C-alpha positions as CSV (number, residue, x, y, z in Angstrom):
1,M,88.9,91.7,111.7
2,I,91.5,89.7,113.4
3,D,93.9,90.4,116.3
4,E,97.2,90.9,114.4
5,S,98.7,90.9,117.7
6,H,98.2,87.4,118.1
7,Y,100.3,86.5,115.5
8,E,103.6,88.7,116.4
9,L,107.2,87.3,116.9
10,S,109.4,87.4,119.4
11,P,112.2,89.7,118.5
12,T,114.5,86.2,119.2
13,D,112.2,84.2,116.7
14,L,112.4,87.0,114.2
15,E,116.2,86.7,114.4
16,R,116.3,83.0,114.3
17,I,114.2,82.7,111.3
18,F,116.0,85.6,109.6
19,S,119.0,84.3,109.9
20,S,118.8,80.0,109.7
21,K,116.3,80.7,106.8
22,I,115.5,84.0,105.1
23,A,119.5,84.9,104.5
24,P,120.7,81.8,103.4
25,L,118.3,81.3,100.7
26,V,118.2,85.4,99.4
27,F,121.9,85.7,99.6
28,N,123.1,82.5,98.6
29,D,124.0,83.8,95.2
30,A,125.1,87.5,96.5
31,A,127.9,89.1,94.3
32,L,130.0,92.1,94.6
33,S,130.4,95.2,91.9
34,D,132.3,98.3,91.4
35,R,129.8,100.2,92.4
36,S,126.7,99.0,94.3
37,V,123.2,99.7,93.3
38,I,119.9,99.9,95.3
39,I,116.8,100.0,93.0
40,L,113.6,100.8,94.7
41,I,110.4,99.8,92.8
42,G,107.0,100.6,93.4
43,G,103.4,101.4,93.2
44,Q,99.9,100.1,94.2
45,P,99.1,96.4,94.6
46,G,98.3,94.8,91.6
47,A,100.4,97.6,89.5
48,G,102.9,94.7,88.0
49,K,106.1,95.0,90.1
50,T,107.0,91.7,89.7
51,R,107.0,91.8,86.0
52,A,108.8,95.1,86.3
53,S,111.0,94.0,88.7
54,E,112.0,91.3,86.2
55,E,112.6,93.6,83.5
56,V,114.9,96.2,85.6
57,L,116.8,93.2,87.1
58,A,117.1,92.0,83.2
59,R,118.7,96.0,82.3
60,H,121.3,95.6,85.7
61,T,123.5,92.4,84.7
62,Q,126.8,93.7,86.1
63,T,125.2,94.6,89.5
64,R,123.3,92.1,89.8
65,P,121.1,93.2,92.3
66,I,119.2,90.7,94.6
67,P,115.2,91.4,94.9
68,L,114.2,91.8,98.2
69,V,110.2,91.0,97.7
70,G,108.7,90.7,101.2
71,D,105.3,89.1,99.9
72,E,108.3,85.7,99.7
73,F,109.2,86.1,103.3
74,R,105.4,85.4,104.5
75,Q,106.1,81.8,103.7
76,F,108.7,81.7,107.0
77,H,106.0,82.5,109.4
78,P,105.1,79.7,111.8
79,A,100.8,80.4,111.6
80,Y,101.2,81.1,107.5
81,E,99.7,77.4,106.2
82,Q,97.3,78.0,109.2
83,L,96.3,81.2,108.2
84,L,96.2,80.2,104.3
85,A,93.9,77.3,105.0
86,T,91.3,78.8,107.0
87,D,91.6,83.0,106.6
88,P,93.5,83.8,103.7
89,A,91.8,86.8,103.8
90,N,93.5,87.9,106.6
91,M,97.1,86.3,105.7
92,A,98.7,89.5,104.6
93,P,97.3,91.8,108.0
94,A,98.4,89.0,110.3
95,T,102.1,88.7,108.8
96,D,103.1,92.2,107.7
97,A,104.5,92.9,111.1
98,A,107.0,90.1,110.8
99,V,107.5,90.4,106.9
100,G,108.1,94.1,107.5
101,R,111.3,93.3,110.3
102,W,112.3,90.7,107.9
103,V,112.7,92.9,105.0
104,R,114.4,95.6,106.8
105,M,117.0,92.8,108.1
106,A,117.6,92.0,104.7
107,I,118.0,95.2,103.8
108,D,120.5,96.1,106.3
109,Y,122.3,92.7,105.7
110,A,122.8,94.0,102.0
111,R,123.7,97.1,102.9
112,E,126.3,96.4,105.5
113,H,127.9,93.5,102.6
114,R,127.7,96.4,100.4
115,Y,124.9,94.0,98.0
116,S,123.4,95.7,95.6
117,V,119.5,94.8,95.9
118,L,116.1,95.8,94.6
119,V,113.9,96.4,96.9
120,E,110.1,96.3,96.2
121,G,107.2,98.2,97.8
122,T,103.9,100.2,97.5
123,F,105.5,103.7,98.1
124,R,102.6,104.4,100.5
125,R,104.9,106.4,102.7
126,P,107.3,108.6,101.0
127,E,109.5,109.5,104.6
128,I,110.0,105.5,104.4
129,T,111.0,105.5,100.6
130,L,113.2,108.5,101.3
131,A,115.0,107.3,104.2
132,E,116.1,103.9,102.3
133,A,117.1,106.0,99.4
134,D,119.2,108.4,101.9
135,A,120.7,105.4,104.1
136,F,121.9,103.7,100.8
137,H,123.5,106.7,99.1
138,R,125.5,108.0,101.9
139,A,126.9,104.6,102.2
140,G,128.1,104.9,98.3
141,Y,125.3,103.4,96.2
142,F,123.6,104.5,93.4
143,T,119.8,105.0,94.1
144,H,117.4,104.4,91.6
145,V,113.6,104.6,92.4
146,V,111.3,102.9,89.6
147,A,107.4,103.7,90.0
148,L,104.3,102.0,88.1
149,A,102.0,104.1,86.3
150,V,98.9,101.9,86.6
151,P,95.1,103.1,86.2
152,A,93.5,102.1,89.5
153,P,90.4,100.0,88.1
154,V,93.3,97.7,86.2
155,S,95.7,97.1,89.4
156,R,92.4,96.5,91.9
157,N,91.3,93.9,89.3
158,S,94.7,92.7,88.8
159,T,95.0,91.9,92.9
160,L,91.3,89.8,92.5
161,H,92.5,88.1,89.7
162,R,96.2,87.3,91.0
163,A,94.5,85.6,94.2
164,V,92.1,83.6,92.0
165,A,94.4,82.5,89.7
166,D,96.5,81.1,92.6
167,A,94.0,79.5,94.1
168,R,92.7,78.2,90.8
169,R,96.4,76.2,90.9
170,G,95.8,75.4,94.4
171,G,98.4,77.7,95.2
172,E,98.3,80.8,97.7
173,A,95.6,82.3,97.3
174,R,96.7,86.1,98.9
175,W,94.1,88.8,99.3
176,T,94.8,92.4,99.1
177,P,92.7,94.4,101.0
178,L,91.3,97.5,99.3
179,D,92.6,99.8,101.8
180,A,95.9,98.9,101.1
181,H,95.5,99.3,97.6
182,E,94.3,102.6,98.1
183,R,97.2,103.3,100.2
184,G,99.5,102.5,97.7
185,Y,97.8,103.9,95.0
186,A,97.5,107.7,96.8
187,G,101.0,107.3,97.9
188,T,102.9,107.1,95.1
189,P,102.9,110.4,93.7
190,R,103.8,111.6,96.9
191,T,107.0,109.7,96.6
192,I,108.0,110.1,93.6
193,A,107.9,114.1,94.0
194,A,109.4,113.4,97.2
195,A,112.2,111.8,95.1
196,E,112.0,114.5,92.4
197,V,113.2,117.2,95.1
198,S,115.8,114.5,96.8
199,D,119.8,114.7,96.8
200,A,119.6,111.3,98.1
201,V,118.0,109.6,94.4
202,D,120.3,109.6,91.5
203,R,117.6,108.5,89.1
204,I,113.8,107.7,88.8
205,T,112.2,106.4,85.8
206,I,108.2,105.3,85.5
207,Y,107.2,102.7,83.7
208,N,103.4,101.8,82.2
209,R,102.0,98.1,83.0
210,A,103.4,97.2,79.7
211,G,107.1,97.9,80.1
212,Q,107.3,101.5,78.4
213,A,109.5,104.1,79.8
214,L,107.2,107.2,80.3
215,Y,110.1,109.1,82.3
216,D,113.8,108.2,82.8
217,G,115.8,111.2,84.7
218,H,119.3,111.4,86.2
219,R,120.2,113.7,88.8
220,R,123.3,115.9,87.3
221,G,124.5,116.8,90.7
222,D,123.5,117.9,94.1
223,G,120.0,120.5,93.8
224,H,119.2,119.5,90.8
225,V,115.2,119.1,90.9
226,L,114.3,115.9,88.4
227,D,111.4,117.5,87.2
228,G,108.4,115.6,85.2
229,A,108.3,112.4,86.9
230,V,105.2,113.0,88.6
231,T,103.6,114.5,85.3
232,A,104.5,111.3,84.0
233,L,103.0,109.0,86.3
234,E,99.6,110.9,86.3
235,I,99.6,110.8,82.7
236,G,100.4,107.3,82.6
237,R,97.2,106.8,85.1
238,L,94.8,108.2,82.8
239,H,96.0,106.5,79.9
240,P,92.7,104.5,78.7
241,P,92.9,100.7,78.1
242,M,92.7,99.5,74.6
243,P,89.1,97.7,73.8
244,S,90.5,94.0,74.2
245,I,92.2,95.1,77.5
246,A,89.2,96.5,78.8
247,R,86.6,93.2,77.8
248,A,89.5,91.5,79.4
249,W,88.9,92.8,82.1
250,L,85.3,92.4,82.7
251,D,85.8,88.9,81.7
252,D,88.1,88.1,84.7
253,L,85.7,90.3,86.9
254,H,82.9,87.6,86.2
255,D,84.9,84.8,86.2
256,D,87.0,85.8,89.5
257,L,83.6,86.9,91.6
258,A,81.6,83.6,90.0
259,H,84.7,81.2,90.9
260,V,85.3,82.8,94.6
261,R,81.3,81.9,95.3
262,A,81.8,78.5,93.7
263,V,84.2,77.5,95.8
264,G,82.9,79.2,99.2
265,L,85.8,81.5,99.2
266,L,83.3,84.7,100.0
267,Q,84.2,86.8,103.1
268,P,83.2,89.6,104.7
269,E,86.5,91.3,104.4
270,M,86.7,91.2,100.6
271,L,83.7,93.0,100.1
272,P,84.8,96.4,100.1
273,L,87.2,95.4,97.1
274,F,84.4,93.2,95.3
275,D,82.0,96.8,95.5
276,Q,84.8,98.8,94.4
277,L,85.1,96.7,91.3
278,V,81.7,96.7,89.9
279,D,81.6,101.0,90.4
280,D,84.7,100.4,88.0
281,A,83.0,98.4,85.5
282,P,80.9,100.8,84.0
283,V,84.1,103.2,83.1
284,M,85.9,100.0,81.9
285,A,82.3,99.0,79.8
286,G,82.8,102.2,78.1
287,Y,86.5,101.7,77.4
288,A,85.6,98.1,76.0
289,F,82.3,99.0,73.8
290,T,82.8,102.8,72.2
291,N,79.3,103.1,71.2
292,P,77.2,103.2,74.0
293,A,73.7,102.7,71.7
294,S,75.5,98.7,70.9
295,S,74.3,96.2,72.5
296,S,77.5,94.7,73.3
297,Y,77.5,97.6,75.4
298,A,73.8,97.4,77.0
299,H,74.6,93.4,77.8
300,A,78.1,94.6,79.8
301,I,75.9,97.3,81.5
302,D,73.3,94.7,81.9
303,R,75.9,91.9,83.5
304,I,77.3,94.4,86.0
305,A,74.1,95.5,87.2
306,A,73.2,91.8,87.8
307,E,76.8,91.6,89.8
308,R,76.0,94.6,91.8
309,S,72.4,92.8,92.8
310,Q,74.6,89.7,93.2
311,L,76.7,91.1,96.1
312,A,74.3,92.9,97.6
313,A,72.3,89.1,98.2
314,D,76.0,87.8,99.2
315,R,76.2,90.8,101.9
316,E,72.8,89.8,102.8
317,H,73.2,86.0,103.2
318,M,76.7,86.9,105.4
319,Q,74.8,89.0,107.6
320,R,72.2,86.1,108.3
321,S,75.3,83.5,108.7
322,R,76.7,85.8,111.6
323,S,73.5,85.4,113.5
324,T,73.7,81.5,112.7
325,P,74.8,79.5,115.9
326,L,78.5,78.7,115.8
327,E,78.1,74.9,115.7
328,Q,76.0,75.1,112.4
329,R,78.3,77.0,110.5
330,P,80.8,75.1,107.6
331,L,84.6,75.1,109.3
332,R,86.7,77.7,107.5
333,S,89.6,75.1,107.1
334,D,87.0,73.8,104.1
335,I,87.4,76.6,102.2
336,G,91.1,75.4,101.9
337,R,89.8,72.0,100.7
338,L,87.6,73.5,98.3
339,I,90.2,75.7,96.8
340,G,92.1,72.7,96.3
341,E,89.3,70.5,94.7
342,S,88.1,73.2,92.3
343,V,91.9,72.6,90.7
344,E,91.4,69.1,89.6
């Protein structure tokens, strides 16, 4: 584990970077509307918030909300490039504190200027989301809470696939720790339950990963409860993927793990996610090949077993490496170079 305090920025530096770099970029094309709107969109990492945000923004052409995406602020941290090159698995935890402060500054800036905004989050802490809705509601905003109903295995695999796809292109391989995913997954239904009974929330919408609205409720006045949003979220999470989607899930898992090993990117911090994905894989194989007596299903199970054995070997290798004298270990900066070379 890294010492996250090593990457903390002073209040002066945080304010300077926000004022000189972030605010001019984010609010350059901001426009006012008759009634300002805040859209709070959330779900666990890998749920598909980026695509959902684009679809939601397309439906708000009159108010033109400005998307405030914390991940896009990470690049402004002075240690960002170094962390990507030498310790990509810990880049997010190291920059989380600064990103959180910058998102807070951006939200406050938007409310002070009455700009409509869309704020992405993981919904892991209901009190944070509801406090935000309340502050904007009291300022006269229309408040819209949007959540993504996505099965945990799908979003877990998406976090891995997104990072590997970025690495293959020579881009920013942003790794999401398993515990960050799990906190968002557990917190989302609690956040929606709190939103159902909060007078500060004017509308709740639940989408699945395909963009289908599973629930869309408007509050008719103070004291009105928006029943059914949590139920729609839970049902959406239980919906099994189509066989073709499940087969693609399995192929992506095996291909992505192979790539991680091939370029020397594997780190101990990634193993909990990989272990969980291999645990998820037999269920996905059942969706992919609905006849358990088929050779295709048997082959899928064999591949999963081989992956599990390989992860055990990976763990043993890393444990041996930790006992190797430091001067004999490869430089972690080689990881970034290898990613770039693998794209050529």
